Each structure stands twice: as C-alpha cells, then as structure tokens.
C-alpha positions in Angstrom: 112.1 109.3 98.6 114.7 112.0 97.5 113.4 114.3 95.0 116.2 113.7 92.8 115.2 109.6 92.6 111.6 110.6 91.2 112.7 113.2 88.4 112.5 110.4 85.2 109.4 109.1 86.5 107.7 112.7 86.5 106.3 113.2 82.7 105.5 116.7 83.3 109.3 116.9 82.4 108.8 114.3 79.5 108.4 110.7 80.2 111.6 109.1 79.2 110.5 105.3 79.4 114.7 103.9 79.2 115.1 106.4 81.9 112.2 104.7 83.6 113.5 101.5 83.1 116.7 102.3 84.8 114.7 103.6 87.4 112.8 100.3 87.9 115.9 98.2 87.6 117.8 100.6 90.6 114.5 100.2 92.5 114.6 96.7 92.4 118.2 96.2 93.3 117.7 98.7 96.1 114.8 96.9 97.7 117.3 93.6 97.1 119.9 95.3 98.8 117.4 96.6 101.9 116.3 93.0 102.5 119.4 91.7 102.5 120.4 94.2 104.9 117.9 92.9 107.2 119.9 89.6 107.7 121.7 90.2 110.9 124.9 88.3 111.8 122.9 86.5 114.5 119.1 86.2 114.4 118.4 88.1 117.9 121.2 90.7 117.8 124.6 91.0 120.1 124.7 89.9 123.7 127.0 89.8 126.4 129.7 87.0 126.1 130.9 85.4 129.4 133.2 82.8 127.8 136.7 84.5 126.4 137.2 82.0 123.4 135.2 79.4 121.3 137.1 76.5 123.2 135.7 77.7 126.6 132.2 78.1 125.0 132.4 74.4 123.7 133.4 73.5 127.2 130.6 74.9 129.1 128.1 73.5 126.1 129.2 70.3 126.5 128.9 70.8 130.7 125.1 71.5 129.8 125.0 75.3 130.0 122.0 76.0 127.9 123.4 79.6 127.0 126.6 78.4 125.8 124.8 75.9 123.8 122.6 78.6 122.2 125.9 80.8 121.0 127.8 77.9 119.9 124.8 76.9 117.8 124.9 80.5 116.2 128.7 80.4 115.7 128.2 77.2 113.7 125.3 78.9 111.8 126.5 81.8 110.9 130.3 80.3 110.5 131.6 82.9 113.0 135.0 81.5 114.1 134.3 77.9 113.5 133.2 76.3 109.8 129.6 76.9 109.0 127.5 73.9 109.6 124.0 73.4 109.8 123.9 70.1 111.5 126.1 71.4 114.1 123.9 74.2 114.6 120.9 72.4 115.0 122.5 69.9 117.4 123.4 72.5 119.7 120.2 74.5 119.0 118.4 71.5 120.2 120.2 70.7 123.6 119.6 74.2 124.2 115.7 74.5 123.4 115.2 70.9 125.0 116.4 72.7 128.4 113.3 75.7 127.6 115.7 78.0 126.2 113.5 80.2 124.5 115.8 82.2 121.9 117.6 78.7 121.1 113.7 77.2 120.5 113.2 79.9 118.0 116.6 79.6 116.1 116.0 75.6 115.8 112.6 76.4 114.7 113.8 78.8 111.9 116.7 76.2 111.2 114.0 73.5 110.6 111.9 75.5 108.8 113.8 76.0 105.6 114.3 72.3 105.5 112.7 70.6 102.4 111.0 67.4 104.2 107.4 67.8 105.8 109.1 66.3 109.1 111.5 68.9 109.6 108.9 71.7 108.9 106.4 70.2 111.6 109.3 69.7 113.9 110.1 73.7 113.0 106.3 74.5 114.1 106.8 72.6 117.3 109.5 74.8 118.5 108.2 78.1 117.3 104.9 77.5 118.8 106.6 77.0 122.2 108.6 80.3 121.8 106.1 82.0 120.2 103.6 81.3 123.2 106.3 82.8 125.4 106.4 86.0 123.5 109.0 85.6 121.3 108.4 88.0 118.2 111.0 86.8 115.9 109.2 82.9 116.3 105.8 84.8 115.5 107.1 85.8 112.4 109.0 83.0 111.5 105.6 81.2 111.9 104.1 83.3 109.6 106.6 83.0 107.1 106.2 78.8 107.6 102.7 79.0 107.3 102.6 81.5 104.1 104.9 79.3 102.7 102.9 76.0 103.2 99.6 76.9 103.6 98.4 73.6 104.4 100.0 72.9 107.4 98.2 74.5 110.3 94.6 73.6 108.7 93.7 77.2 109.3 94.0 79.1 106.0 94.7 82.4 107.9 97.3 81.4 109.9 100.1 83.0 108.4 98.2 86.5 108.7 97.3 85.9 112.3 100.9 85.5 113.4 102.2 87.9 111.4 99.8 90.4 112.8 100.7 89.2 116.3 104.4 89.7 115.9 103.3 93.3 114.2 101.7 94.3 117.4 104.4 93.3 119.2 106.5 95.5 117.4 108.2 93.4 114.4 108.3 96.0 111.5 109.1 92.9 108.8 105.9 91.2 110.2 103.6 94.4 109.6 105.3 94.4 106.0 104.7 90.9 105.4 100.9 91.7 106.4 100.8 94.3 103.6 102.3 91.9 101.0 99.6 89.1 101.6 97.0 91.6 101.2 98.7 93.3 97.9 99.5 89.7 96.5 96.3 88.1 97.4 98.1 85.3 99.3 95.9 83.5 101.5 93.3 86.4 101.7 91.3 88.2 99.0 93.4 91.0 97.7 92.8 94.2 99.1 94.4 97.3 98.4 93.6 99.6 101.0 94.7 97.1 103.9 98.1 96.4 102.1 98.4 100.2 102.2 97.7 100.7 105.9 100.0 97.9 106.8 102.9 99.4 104.6 102.0 102.5 106.8 102.4 100.4 110.0 105.6 98.9 109.0 107.2 102.4 108.0 106.0 103.6 111.2 108.1 100.9 112.9 111.3 101.9 111.2 111.0 99.1 108.5 113.4 100.7 105.4 111.6 98.3 102.6 108.3 99.4 103.7 109.3 103.2 103.4 110.7 102.5 99.8 107.9 101.1 98.6 105.6 103.9 100.1 108.1 106.3 98.3 107.4 104.3 95.3 103.8 104.7 95.5 104.2 108.4 95.8 106.4 109.0 92.8 104.0 106.3 90.3 101.4 108.6 91.6 102.8 111.8 90.5 103.8 110.1 87.2 100.5 108.9 86.2 98.6 111.9 87.6 101.0 114.2 85.7 100.6 112.3 81.9 98.7 109.4 82.2 99.0 108.7 78.6 102.5 107.9 78.6 103.0 106.9 82.4 99.7 104.7 83.0 100.7 101.8 80.5 104.3 101.7 81.5 103.3 101.6 85.2 100.7 99.2 84.4 103.2 96.8 83.0 105.6 97.0 85.8 102.6 96.0 88.3 101.8 93.0 86.2 105.2 92.1 86.5 105.1 92.2 90.3 105.7 95.8 91.4 103.7 96.1 94.4 104.2 99.9 94.9 103.3 100.6 91.1 100.2 98.4 91.8 99.3 100.1 95.0 99.5 103.5 93.4 97.6 102.8 90.4 94.8 101.4 92.5 94.9 105.0 94.6 94.7 106.9 91.2 91.9 104.8 90.2 90.4 105.1 93.7 90.5 108.9 93.8 89.0 109.0 90.2 85.9 107.6 91.8 85.8 110.4 94.6 83.7 113.6 94.9 85.6 116.4 93.9 84.6 118.4 96.5 86.1 115.8 99.1 88.7 117.0 101.2 92.1 115.2 100.8 92.2 113.5 104.2 88.5 112.2 103.7 89.6 111.2 100.2 92.5 109.3 102.0 90.3 107.7 104.9 87.7 106.4 102.2 90.2 105.1 100.4 91.5 102.9 103.2 88.1 102.1 104.3 86.6 101.3 100.9 88.2 97.4 100.8 87.8 96.8 104.5 85.9 94.2 105.8 84.9 92.8 109.4 87.3 92.8 112.3 89.7 95.5 110.5 86.8 97.7 109.3 86.4 97.9 113.0 90.2 98.8 114.2 90.5 101.6 111.4 86.8 103.2 112.2 88.3 103.2 115.9 91.3 104.8 114.7 89.5 107.6 112.8 87.2 108.5 115.8 89.9 108.5 118.3 92.1 111.1 116.3 89.1 113.0 114.5 90.4 112.0 111.2 87.5 112.8 108.8 85.0 112.2 111.2 84.5 114.3 114.4 86.5 112.8 117.3 84.6 110.5 119.7 86.4 108.4 122.3 83.4 106.5 123.3 82.5 105.3 120.0 86.3 104.6 119.2 86.3 102.5 122.4 83.5 100.6 121.1 85.0 99.9 117.6 88.0 98.7 119.2 86.2 96.5 121.6 84.5 94.9 118.4 87.6 94.3 116.6 89.3 92.9 119.8 86.3 90.5 120.5 86.8 89.2 117.1 90.2 88.4 117.8 92.5 91.0 116.5 95.3 91.6 118.9 96.3 95.2 117.9 92.6 96.2 118.9 93.1 95.1 122.2 96.3 96.7 122.5 94.6 100.1 121.1 91.4 99.4 123.8 93.9 99.4 126.6 96.1 102.3 125.4 92.8 104.4 125.0 91.3 103.4 128.6 94.6 104.1 130.5 95.1 107.4 128.6 91.7 108.5 129.3 90.2 106.8 132.5 87.4 109.2 133.0 85.4 108.0 130.3 87.2 104.1 130.3 83.9 102.8 132.2 81.5 105.1 130.1 78.7 102.8 128.1 78.3 103.1 124.2 76.1 105.4 122.8 72.8 103.7 122.7 72.0 102.6 118.8 
C-alpha cells in the first residue's frame, strides 16, 4: 500500500475519525473495483479464432464442431456480437460439453451454478466435477464457490475448502484468497486468523490484487492501533465488527503480539502467530515450510520432508507438491529416513 494512503490511519499524526471513515469507504470501493476486475470478457481468456465472423462460427457449431459451439456459447453469455442470452449460452455450452470439451464443461457448470433451482445446481456440480477431474482449475474454484454457498450439497462440510485448496495449489490466486476468507469468517471451518493470514499471503504471492489490498490494510491498521490504541482501537474494532477482514486480522495480530515474550525476535513472533492457530494437517505443512527454509528454527531438510510427508498423507495437495519439490531439488537426501524419535 502506498504511504500516502496510510496517512489518515496513523494516529501518531493525530487520529482523524472522519478522515478514517472516508478512507474506509474508499478502501471498500477499491476492493469492489478489484473484485469486478477479476471478471474477464471470457472465462478462460482470449484464444485464436478460426472463424472470420459469427455466421461462419454458427455454421461450424451447427455442424458439430465442439470448439465453435463453446465459443458461440461464450458470445451469447457475454453479449459479444450477439444479444446476450443465457439460454442460448447454456444450449451451446451443453452441446460442446457432451462431446468432452473440458472448457465447455467448466463454463456450463459455472452457468448452472448461479441458478436458483437445486436441480440446476446438481447439474452444475456434475459438469464441474468432470472438468475438475481433468485438471481444469477454474472448475475446481467454481466447485469451491458452489459448495461454499450451498454447503449441504456434497455431504462433506469441508468440500468447499478442499476444492479451493486444490485450485490454489494449481495456481489459482482467487482460490487462495477464498481459503483465507473461509478461515477469516469461520465459514464452514473454525475461525482461524493465523490460517487466514497464511492464505492471504499465499494469494498475494500468486498475484491476487484483492489479497495484496487486504495485506496492505492489515499493515496500516496495525500501525494505527500500535501508535494510538486509545483512539484507533475502538474505531477499527467497529470496522471489524462490520465485516472488515483486514481490520479483524490486524487486531488479531496486535493481540497476539501483546502475548509474545518481548525478547523474541520479530520473525519468531510472526511465525509463532501463524502456528498458534494451526491444527492437524495445516500445522504439518507450515512446520515443514519453516524447517525447509530455516525460519525461526534451524534448517533441517530431512525433518521438513517428514512434516510434508505427514501432511500429504492426510490429503493436503500442496504438501504433496512441496514434498516432490523438496526431493527433486535435493536428490542427495530424498531417500534418507526421518530422524529417530
């Protein structure tokens, strides 16, 4: 976040509640704009066009060309050169999907997932699962959205989390942010600020602009509350109660640091905060990361491998990926057994 944008949040310069209110509203608008910016003209980005115009595209689609059917569906969905029609978009996506066109399956699933009827949502899940099983990361993310918004559908209370994690591991930034939001809100999982912070950082590392915005928000609010808690703390507590996740995370971090021993190094405090809320599989994953990189502990690749292995055995895809990466980059110790307990 630019320094100028934090000015009114720093009570050391005089806490100005009206200015902070304007800043808060401005931040909400910025975040909304960022979220809108995620919606691209097409779901899967630009692609080479083999047909010179819509009429030739339609002719090819009517003759059974799956790619043409998919692209025609996109044009109807977006109103690109044709009158927007969800019914026509669904028709052409379905024709392509039934031939095995993976992107059409994902697009059809996404379209059906927004329906008000349970039957359409079940149809959405069917097509999204087909596409996700073939590695389509957007389908994985949409499955996460579907199961998050309709938690009774899958019979698995952690279904949304699992699909989001799988999509995030495959490189979908918005999926990593969605995991962070689940933990920050306690939606379908126990609220866990440490894990929320971890996944916001993961999303930001993947280039997600809304996640970067939230991290900037955390930095600014933390500074404000640290500089002048008497004036700033009540304000940001109120913002957190209204649903400001960045403010809520910042307040959780400030509280955690109060409890830390003053002689602890900053990095130890930071990672102690992260680990403080971890349970089970995620704890193995983060401990593995700390051991691999020597963060707040002595670097120990063999112990890191063991922690990644335990997390992978419990079904965390990113742990399996980390284990494979560790073994590939360090073949000399890949086969070493874990140290005796």
